[in-house]
mmCIF file of the C-alpha atoms, coordinates in Angstrom:
data_MODEL
# 
_entry.id   MODEL 
# 
loop_
_atom_site.group_PDB 
_atom_site.id 
_atom_site.type_symbol 
_atom_site.label_atom_id 
_atom_site.label_alt_id 
_atom_site.label_comp_id 
_atom_site.label_asym_id 
_atom_site.label_entity_id 
_atom_site.label_seq_id 
_atom_site.pdbx_PDB_ins_code 
_atom_site.Cartn_x 
_atom_site.Cartn_y 
_atom_site.Cartn_z 
_atom_site.occupancy 
_atom_site.B_iso_or_equiv 
_atom_site.pdbx_formal_charge 
_atom_site.auth_seq_id 
_atom_site.auth_comp_id 
_atom_site.auth_asym_id 
_atom_site.auth_atom_id 
_atom_site.pdbx_PDB_model_num 
ATOM 1   C CA . UNK A 1 1   ? -61.747 70.405 164.455 1.00 0.00 ? 1   UNK A CA 1 
ATOM 2   C CA . UNK A 1 2   ? -59.883 67.454 162.987 1.00 0.00 ? 2   UNK A CA 1 
ATOM 3   C CA . UNK A 1 3   ? -61.035 64.310 164.766 1.00 0.00 ? 3   UNK A CA 1 
ATOM 4   C CA . UNK A 1 4   ? -59.738 60.770 164.345 1.00 0.00 ? 4   UNK A CA 1 
ATOM 5   C CA . UNK A 1 5   ? -62.044 57.888 165.206 1.00 0.00 ? 5   UNK A CA 1 
ATOM 6   C CA . UNK A 1 6   ? -60.072 54.755 166.034 1.00 0.00 ? 6   UNK A CA 1 
ATOM 7   C CA . UNK A 1 7   ? -60.997 51.095 166.274 1.00 0.00 ? 7   UNK A CA 1 
ATOM 8   C CA . UNK A 1 8   ? -59.097 47.887 165.717 1.00 0.00 ? 8   UNK A CA 1 
ATOM 9   C CA . UNK A 1 9   ? -61.456 46.223 163.254 1.00 0.00 ? 9   UNK A CA 1 
ATOM 10  C CA . UNK A 1 10  ? -64.576 47.439 161.485 1.00 0.00 ? 10  UNK A CA 1 
ATOM 11  C CA . UNK A 1 11  ? -67.262 45.022 160.356 1.00 0.00 ? 11  UNK A CA 1 
ATOM 12  C CA . UNK A 1 12  ? -70.759 46.210 159.445 1.00 0.00 ? 12  UNK A CA 1 
ATOM 13  C CA . UNK A 1 13  ? -72.696 44.205 162.047 1.00 0.00 ? 13  UNK A CA 1 
ATOM 14  C CA . UNK A 1 14  ? -70.750 45.112 165.208 1.00 0.00 ? 14  UNK A CA 1 
ATOM 15  C CA . UNK A 1 15  ? -72.456 47.394 167.719 1.00 0.00 ? 15  UNK A CA 1 
ATOM 16  C CA . UNK A 1 16  ? -69.324 49.367 168.636 1.00 0.00 ? 16  UNK A CA 1 
ATOM 17  C CA . UNK A 1 17  ? -68.461 49.627 164.960 1.00 0.00 ? 17  UNK A CA 1 
ATOM 18  C CA . UNK A 1 18  ? -71.880 51.023 164.084 1.00 0.00 ? 18  UNK A CA 1 
ATOM 19  C CA . UNK A 1 19  ? -71.621 53.499 166.974 1.00 0.00 ? 19  UNK A CA 1 
ATOM 20  C CA . UNK A 1 20  ? -68.196 54.631 165.748 1.00 0.00 ? 20  UNK A CA 1 
ATOM 21  C CA . UNK A 1 21  ? -69.373 55.190 162.198 1.00 0.00 ? 21  UNK A CA 1 
ATOM 22  C CA . UNK A 1 22  ? -72.589 56.923 163.280 1.00 0.00 ? 22  UNK A CA 1 
ATOM 23  C CA . UNK A 1 23  ? -70.785 59.334 165.629 1.00 0.00 ? 23  UNK A CA 1 
ATOM 24  C CA . UNK A 1 24  ? -68.153 60.078 162.954 1.00 0.00 ? 24  UNK A CA 1 
ATOM 25  C CA . UNK A 1 25  ? -70.916 60.878 160.454 1.00 0.00 ? 25  UNK A CA 1 
ATOM 26  C CA . UNK A 1 26  ? -72.719 63.117 162.962 1.00 0.00 ? 26  UNK A CA 1 
ATOM 27  C CA . UNK A 1 27  ? -69.490 64.995 163.720 1.00 0.00 ? 27  UNK A CA 1 
ATOM 28  C CA . UNK A 1 28  ? -68.792 65.404 160.017 1.00 0.00 ? 28  UNK A CA 1 
ATOM 29  C CA . UNK A 1 29  ? -72.329 66.729 159.548 1.00 0.00 ? 29  UNK A CA 1 
ATOM 30  C CA . UNK A 1 30  ? -71.588 69.344 162.211 1.00 0.00 ? 30  UNK A CA 1 
ATOM 31  C CA . UNK A 1 31  ? -68.655 70.636 160.186 1.00 0.00 ? 31  UNK A CA 1 
ATOM 32  C CA . UNK A 1 32  ? -65.732 68.718 161.682 1.00 0.00 ? 32  UNK A CA 1 
ATOM 33  C CA . UNK A 1 33  ? -63.060 67.078 159.573 1.00 0.00 ? 33  UNK A CA 1 
ATOM 34  C CA . UNK A 1 34  ? -63.176 63.373 160.433 1.00 0.00 ? 34  UNK A CA 1 
ATOM 35  C CA . UNK A 1 35  ? -61.173 60.301 159.564 1.00 0.00 ? 35  UNK A CA 1 
ATOM 36  C CA . UNK A 1 36  ? -61.384 56.654 160.570 1.00 0.00 ? 36  UNK A CA 1 
ATOM 37  C CA . UNK A 1 37  ? -58.245 54.766 161.594 1.00 0.00 ? 37  UNK A CA 1 
ATOM 38  C CA . UNK A 1 38  ? -58.205 50.973 161.826 1.00 0.00 ? 38  UNK A CA 1 
ATOM 39  C CA . UNK A 1 39  ? -56.277 47.797 161.225 1.00 0.00 ? 39  UNK A CA 1 
ATOM 40  C CA . UNK A 1 40  ? -59.043 46.156 159.186 1.00 0.00 ? 40  UNK A CA 1 
ATOM 41  C CA . UNK A 1 41  ? -62.123 47.543 157.451 1.00 0.00 ? 41  UNK A CA 1 
ATOM 42  C CA . UNK A 1 42  ? -64.640 44.986 156.195 1.00 0.00 ? 42  UNK A CA 1 
ATOM 43  C CA . UNK A 1 43  ? -67.666 46.375 154.453 1.00 0.00 ? 43  UNK A CA 1 
ATOM 44  C CA . UNK A 1 44  ? -68.603 49.473 152.541 1.00 0.00 ? 44  UNK A CA 1 
ATOM 45  C CA . UNK A 1 45  ? -66.570 52.588 153.265 1.00 0.00 ? 45  UNK A CA 1 
ATOM 46  C CA . UNK A 1 46  ? -68.497 55.722 154.235 1.00 0.00 ? 46  UNK A CA 1 
ATOM 47  C CA . UNK A 1 47  ? -68.888 58.442 151.641 1.00 0.00 ? 47  UNK A CA 1 
ATOM 48  C CA . UNK A 1 48  ? -66.772 61.500 152.368 1.00 0.00 ? 48  UNK A CA 1 
ATOM 49  C CA . UNK A 1 49  ? -64.919 60.093 155.377 1.00 0.00 ? 49  UNK A CA 1 
ATOM 50  C CA . UNK A 1 50  ? -61.412 58.792 154.722 1.00 0.00 ? 50  UNK A CA 1 
ATOM 51  C CA . UNK A 1 51  ? -60.610 55.342 156.091 1.00 0.00 ? 51  UNK A CA 1 
ATOM 52  C CA . UNK A 1 52  ? -56.948 54.735 156.889 1.00 0.00 ? 52  UNK A CA 1 
ATOM 53  C CA . UNK A 1 53  ? -55.855 51.139 157.365 1.00 0.00 ? 53  UNK A CA 1 
ATOM 54  C CA . UNK A 1 54  ? -52.618 50.543 159.236 1.00 0.00 ? 54  UNK A CA 1 
ATOM 55  C CA . UNK A 1 55  ? -50.563 47.458 158.618 1.00 0.00 ? 55  UNK A CA 1 
ATOM 56  C CA . UNK A 1 56  ? -49.219 46.147 161.907 1.00 0.00 ? 56  UNK A CA 1 
ATOM 57  C CA . UNK A 1 57  ? -47.059 43.220 162.863 1.00 0.00 ? 57  UNK A CA 1 
ATOM 58  C CA . UNK A 1 58  ? -46.973 41.075 165.945 1.00 0.00 ? 58  UNK A CA 1 
ATOM 59  C CA . UNK A 1 59  ? -47.261 37.480 166.983 1.00 0.00 ? 59  UNK A CA 1 
ATOM 60  C CA . UNK A 1 60  ? -50.138 38.145 169.376 1.00 0.00 ? 60  UNK A CA 1 
ATOM 61  C CA . UNK A 1 61  ? -53.187 40.388 169.142 1.00 0.00 ? 61  UNK A CA 1 
ATOM 62  C CA . UNK A 1 62  ? -52.083 42.569 172.039 1.00 0.00 ? 62  UNK A CA 1 
ATOM 63  C CA . UNK A 1 63  ? -48.685 43.106 170.337 1.00 0.00 ? 63  UNK A CA 1 
ATOM 64  C CA . UNK A 1 64  ? -50.409 44.100 167.069 1.00 0.00 ? 64  UNK A CA 1 
ATOM 65  C CA . UNK A 1 65  ? -52.742 46.403 168.999 1.00 0.00 ? 65  UNK A CA 1 
ATOM 66  C CA . UNK A 1 66  ? -49.804 48.012 170.819 1.00 0.00 ? 66  UNK A CA 1 
ATOM 67  C CA . UNK A 1 67  ? -48.006 48.580 167.498 1.00 0.00 ? 67  UNK A CA 1 
ATOM 68  C CA . UNK A 1 68  ? -51.224 49.990 166.032 1.00 0.00 ? 68  UNK A CA 1 
ATOM 69  C CA . UNK A 1 69  ? -51.653 52.457 168.882 1.00 0.00 ? 69  UNK A CA 1 
ATOM 70  C CA . UNK A 1 70  ? -48.070 53.659 168.376 1.00 0.00 ? 70  UNK A CA 1 
ATOM 71  C CA . UNK A 1 71  ? -48.698 54.155 164.654 1.00 0.00 ? 71  UNK A CA 1 
ATOM 72  C CA . UNK A 1 72  ? -51.916 56.090 165.178 1.00 0.00 ? 72  UNK A CA 1 
ATOM 73  C CA . UNK A 1 73  ? -50.292 58.336 167.770 1.00 0.00 ? 73  UNK A CA 1 
ATOM 74  C CA . UNK A 1 74  ? -47.562 59.151 165.233 1.00 0.00 ? 74  UNK A CA 1 
ATOM 75  C CA . UNK A 1 75  ? -50.167 59.640 162.481 1.00 0.00 ? 75  UNK A CA 1 
ATOM 76  C CA . UNK A 1 76  ? -52.206 62.015 164.643 1.00 0.00 ? 76  UNK A CA 1 
ATOM 77  C CA . UNK A 1 77  ? -49.129 64.093 165.534 1.00 0.00 ? 77  UNK A CA 1 
ATOM 78  C CA . UNK A 1 78  ? -48.032 64.289 161.881 1.00 0.00 ? 78  UNK A CA 1 
ATOM 79  C CA . UNK A 1 79  ? -51.506 65.216 160.619 1.00 0.00 ? 79  UNK A CA 1 
ATOM 80  C CA . UNK A 1 80  ? -52.416 67.816 163.270 1.00 0.00 ? 80  UNK A CA 1 
ATOM 81  C CA . UNK A 1 81  ? -55.350 65.832 164.648 1.00 0.00 ? 81  UNK A CA 1 
ATOM 82  C CA . UNK A 1 82  ? -57.123 67.830 167.358 1.00 0.00 ? 82  UNK A CA 1 
ATOM 83  C CA . UNK A 1 83  ? -58.855 64.910 169.054 1.00 0.00 ? 83  UNK A CA 1 
ATOM 84  C CA . UNK A 1 84  ? -58.642 61.123 169.074 1.00 0.00 ? 84  UNK A CA 1 
ATOM 85  C CA . UNK A 1 85  ? -61.776 59.136 169.922 1.00 0.00 ? 85  UNK A CA 1 
ATOM 86  C CA . UNK A 1 86  ? -61.218 55.428 170.532 1.00 0.00 ? 86  UNK A CA 1 
ATOM 87  C CA . UNK A 1 87  ? -63.755 52.633 170.419 1.00 0.00 ? 87  UNK A CA 1 
ATOM 88  C CA . UNK A 1 88  ? -61.319 50.047 171.771 1.00 0.00 ? 88  UNK A CA 1 
ATOM 89  C CA . UNK A 1 89  ? -59.127 50.330 174.845 1.00 0.00 ? 89  UNK A CA 1 
ATOM 90  C CA . UNK A 1 90  ? -55.698 51.673 173.894 1.00 0.00 ? 90  UNK A CA 1 
ATOM 91  C CA . UNK A 1 91  ? -53.197 54.291 175.009 1.00 0.00 ? 91  UNK A CA 1 
ATOM 92  C CA . UNK A 1 92  ? -53.114 57.769 173.513 1.00 0.00 ? 92  UNK A CA 1 
ATOM 93  C CA . UNK A 1 93  ? -56.846 58.459 173.301 1.00 0.00 ? 93  UNK A CA 1 
ATOM 94  C CA . UNK A 1 94  ? -58.439 61.767 174.212 1.00 0.00 ? 94  UNK A CA 1 
ATOM 95  C CA . UNK A 1 95  ? -61.863 60.144 174.574 1.00 0.00 ? 95  UNK A CA 1 
ATOM 96  C CA . UNK A 1 96  ? -62.716 56.489 175.060 1.00 0.00 ? 96  UNK A CA 1 
ATOM 97  C CA . UNK A 1 97  ? -66.196 55.287 174.088 1.00 0.00 ? 97  UNK A CA 1 
ATOM 98  C CA . UNK A 1 98  ? -66.593 52.733 176.865 1.00 0.00 ? 98  UNK A CA 1 
ATOM 99  C CA . UNK A 1 99  ? -68.818 50.037 175.415 1.00 0.00 ? 99  UNK A CA 1 
ATOM 100 C CA . UNK A 1 100 ? -66.902 47.239 177.162 1.00 0.00 ? 100 UNK A CA 1 
ATOM 101 C CA . UNK A 1 101 ? -66.931 46.260 180.795 1.00 0.00 ? 101 UNK A CA 1 
ATOM 102 C CA . UNK A 1 102 ? -64.035 47.026 183.130 1.00 0.00 ? 102 UNK A CA 1 
ATOM 103 C CA . UNK A 1 103 ? -61.074 44.856 182.111 1.00 0.00 ? 103 UNK A CA 1 
ATOM 104 C CA . UNK A 1 104 ? -59.475 44.996 185.543 1.00 0.00 ? 104 UNK A CA 1 
ATOM 105 C CA . UNK A 1 105 ? -62.661 43.807 187.218 1.00 0.00 ? 105 UNK A CA 1 
ATOM 106 C CA . UNK A 1 106 ? -63.199 41.008 184.666 1.00 0.00 ? 106 UNK A CA 1 
ATOM 107 C CA . UNK A 1 107 ? -59.594 39.886 185.159 1.00 0.00 ? 107 UNK A CA 1 
ATOM 108 C CA . UNK A 1 108 ? -59.830 39.843 188.958 1.00 0.00 ? 108 UNK A CA 1 
ATOM 109 C CA . UNK A 1 109 ? -61.101 36.261 188.900 1.00 0.00 ? 109 UNK A CA 1 
ATOM 110 C CA . UNK A 1 110 ? -58.149 35.068 186.808 1.00 0.00 ? 110 UNK A CA 1 
ATOM 111 C CA . UNK A 1 111 ? -54.934 33.709 188.288 1.00 0.00 ? 111 UNK A CA 1 
ATOM 112 C CA . UNK A 1 112 ? -52.171 35.938 189.591 1.00 0.00 ? 112 UNK A CA 1 
ATOM 113 C CA . UNK A 1 113 ? -49.952 34.606 186.805 1.00 0.00 ? 113 UNK A CA 1 
ATOM 114 C CA . UNK A 1 114 ? -52.364 35.972 184.194 1.00 0.00 ? 114 UNK A CA 1 
ATOM 115 C CA . UNK A 1 115 ? -51.894 39.431 185.662 1.00 0.00 ? 115 UNK A CA 1 
ATOM 116 C CA . UNK A 1 116 ? -48.172 39.192 184.920 1.00 0.00 ? 116 UNK A CA 1 
ATOM 117 C CA . UNK A 1 117 ? -48.698 38.616 181.188 1.00 0.00 ? 117 UNK A CA 1 
ATOM 118 C CA . UNK A 1 118 ? -47.992 41.288 178.563 1.00 0.00 ? 118 UNK A CA 1 
ATOM 119 C CA . UNK A 1 119 ? -51.609 40.977 177.384 1.00 0.00 ? 119 UNK A CA 1 
ATOM 120 C CA . UNK A 1 120 ? -52.953 41.887 180.812 1.00 0.00 ? 120 UNK A CA 1 
ATOM 121 C CA . UNK A 1 121 ? -50.463 44.749 181.160 1.00 0.00 ? 121 UNK A CA 1 
ATOM 122 C CA . UNK A 1 122 ? -51.383 46.177 177.745 1.00 0.00 ? 122 UNK A CA 1 
ATOM 123 C CA . UNK A 1 123 ? -55.150 46.106 178.263 1.00 0.00 ? 123 UNK A CA 1 
ATOM 124 C CA . UNK A 1 124 ? -54.874 47.352 181.835 1.00 0.00 ? 124 UNK A CA 1 
ATOM 125 C CA . UNK A 1 125 ? -52.848 50.362 180.688 1.00 0.00 ? 125 UNK A CA 1 
# 
């Protein structure tokens, strides 16, 4: 299988980032074709696993993340990716590695106006 592992930003000391890389390496070791898709990669790149960085624009982080998720969905369609595993919340994933708490629950204590913002809508979706 061709599997894409997706995260917004990789840095060598992040827990989710280490989990992503470790699982990608395990899957590669089991004979799957793996690639890593991200906006930023800081640190050493893994041997034998391609890292694709996507340039995205947007004034806010949630706008950049939305544009990134659109680009990776297009990339995965164009490159016959069989499965997409995400390590950050975003649309278009086949599997989400849920290392974060529930966004909706965390946002429940915020004002009703916050829940009308594009940021809230993006992360809730």
